[in-house]
N, C-alpha and C positions, 0 to 999 in steps of 0.2 A: 928411477922411479919419479923424479921430478919432471913435470910435464914440459913439453915444448910449446911454442906459440901456435895457436890454432890458425888454420888458413881461411876459416870462415869469417865473414865480416862481423865486426863487433856490434852487438845489440846494446851493450852497456860499457862505458869507458869511465873509469875512476882514476884520477891523477892527483897525487899529493893531497888527498882529502883528510881533513881533520874536523872533529866536532867537539866543541867545548861547552860546558854548562857552568852555571853559577859564576859568571864573569871569569872563566878560565880556571876556577878552582878544581873542576872535575873535567878530565879529558877522556871522552868515550873511546875515540880512536884517533890516531895521529899519523900523518904522512902515509896514508894508505893508498896504494895503487893496485888496480885490478881491471881486467878486461873479460867480459863474458860474451861469447860468440852467439850469433843467431842459432837457435835450435839446440843450444847446449844446456845441459843440466849441471849447474855448479852447486855443490853442497858446501856449506861453510860450517865448520865446527870450531869451538873455542870455549874457554872457561866462562862461567857466568860473569857478567859485567864487562866483557871485553868489547862491547859495542856492536854486536851482531844485529840485534833488532834495530838499534839506532841507525845503522848503515842501511838497512832495508827501508826504514822510514824516509831516509834521505833520497834513496832511489825512487820511492813512490811519490816524492814531492810533498810529503807531510811534515818534513823538517828541513831546515837549510843547513848547508855546510858552513863551518866557521872559516875554513880555508880550503883551497884546492878547487878541482873542477870535476863535474859529473855530467856525462852526456848519455842520453838515451837515443839510439839511432842517429847519433851525430849532432843532436840538438841539446843545448844546455837545459838542465832541469830547473824550471822556475814555476813551481806548482805541479800538480799531478799531471804527468806526461800522458799523451794520447797513446792508447794501445798497451797500457800497463794495468794489470789486475793483481790484487793482493788477497791471499788466503790466510786467515788468522788462526791462532792456536785455539781460541775459545769460541769457535763456530761463528759468532757474530750474527746469529739469526734474529729476526724480529719476532718475538713470541706471539704477537697478535696477527701475524700473517701466515698464510698457508705455505706449504712446500712450494707450490707453483709460484706464488707471489714473492716469496723469498728468493727463489731461483731467478725470477724475472726482474728483480729489483733494480739491478744495475742498468739493464737495458731500458727499463721504464724511466729511470732517472735521466737517461740520455735521450729520451723521446724517440726511441726506436719504433719503427712501424710495427703495428700489431702482428702482421704476417711474419716479420723477422723474429719477434719475440716468440711466437708460437712455434716456429720452425726450430730455432736454436734451443729453447728450453725443453721442448719435447725430445729433441735429439739427445741432449746431454743427460736428461733424467733417465732415458732408456739405457744409455751407456753406463750410468752409475747404478743401475738396478733399482731405480726409484719409480719406475712406471707403475701406476696404480696407487701411489701415495700422494698424488698432486693436491688432494684436498685435506690432507693431514696437517696438524700443527706441530711445531717443534717438540712440545712436551709429549707428544704421542710417538716420538721416534727415539731409537737408541742413540748413544753418542756417536757411533760410527755412521749411522744414517744422517745425523745432523751435519757431520763433517762432510759427507758426500754432497749435501745440499749446498754448503758453502763452496765446495769445489765446483759444482755445477754453475753456481752464480758467477764465479770468476770465468769459467770456460765459455759460458754463453756470451760473454762480452767479446769473444773472438780476439783475445789479446795476443800481441806478439811477444810480450814479456809477462811472466808470472812470478810474483814474489810470494814465497811461502814461509811463514814464520812459525816453525815448529808445529805444523798443522796436525800431526798425529800424537803429540806429546801427552795430551789429556786422555788418551784412549787406553784401554787395557791392552796387554801384550798381543793377544790373539787378534783383536780387531785391528791393531796397528799393523800387523804383518799382512792381513788381508788387504788393507788399504794401500800398503806399499806395493803389493802385487798388482792391484787395480790401477794405481798410478803408472806403474811401469807398462802395463798393458796398453793404457791410453797413449802414453808418450811414444810407444812403438808404432803407432799409426802415423804414416808419413804426413797425413793431413793435419795431425794434431801436434806435431813437434813445435815447440816454442823455446825461447830462451827462458830458463827457469833458474832462479836463485832460491835455494832451499836451505833454510837455517835449521839446524838440528843439534841436539846434545848427544845423539846416538851415533857412535862411530860406525856401527853395523849399518844403520840406515843410510848414512852418507856414502859408504862404499857400495851398497846395493843400488842406490838410485843415481849416483853421480857419474857424469863423464869425467869430471875432475872434482877433487876435494881440496878446498882451501882451509888451511889450519891457521887460526889466529892466536896471537899471544895474549897474555893477561893485559888488563887495562894499564896504560892506554893501548888499545888494540892495534896490532899491525899484522900484516900477512907474513907468517913465519915460513910457510912453504905451500906450494900447490902441487898436488899429486895427480897424475893421469891414471885413471882406472883402466886396467888392461882388457876389459870386456867391451865389445862393441854392441851393436844392435842387430837383431833382436836379442834381448837379454833374459835369461831364465834364472829366477831367484835361486832355485835348487842347485843349478850348475855353478853359480857364483859362490854360494855358501860352501860347496864341496871342493872348490878349487883351493889348493894349498896357498895360493897367493892372497886369498881373502884373509887368512889368519896372519900372514906376514904383514899385510897392509894395516890390519887392525892393531897389531903390536907396535908397528912403526908410529902410527898416529897417536896411540895411547902414550908411548914413550915421549913423544913431542909435547903432549898436553900435560903430562904428569908434573913437571916442575911448576907450571903455571897454577895447577890446582893446589899443589902443596903451598905455594906462596900465598894463594888466596885463603887457604885454610889457616895459615899462620897469622895472616893479617886479621882474620875474623877472631881468632883466639886471643890475639893481643888486644883487640878492641874490647873484649869482654873482661879483661883483667882489671 
């Protein structure tokens, strides 16, 4: 069940990475090594506080490592790397801008030609089921539609790497499942495949979406194991859920996370005494 090395070239390489805060008093993650292949979806699960989001911010060039090495397409990360887009948990839409302007925001900031903006934004709004909503404002949309706009904004940048920080966590269960299926449908288009690092607290979501699932330990976060998902592409959500291996993988990952969660709960309870 532990994965073997992929044969595809690495989009992201992390070697011996550590991130410290407060002059070393808090260690988010320590001596972490990981490789994400081009066009691979790697889902990362782990207990709260294990450094998942901090790791994503380091890959995005929004925070610096305290130690170790981080490469995107073979180049050291020193500031936001070219070809990397991030999708946040809380939509991150500008409330005074329309759906169109929010979706086009990244391209406009990069001074993309008007024709490129029109072509890409129109294409991805249609794929996301948002055609006809171009002139709406975020407050006029449901949570699921707002997250679609955030996804379109990232995809319109035509990134080679997408970083997704619990993008569906704030949504209700039904909307979350719909967007999981829509993301799978999108990633199954050969022209849309990218390297994706997807942070989630949902084991089910990680199994459904990932080529591999990386399990992290409690803080300081390390990679405990990396599991290869046995389903290739195209991938049908209903087929995956009905496969006995789905339940086996879920139980295995949960068993690996349980001690870390119990340790975190004990520490929280002790802090309250």
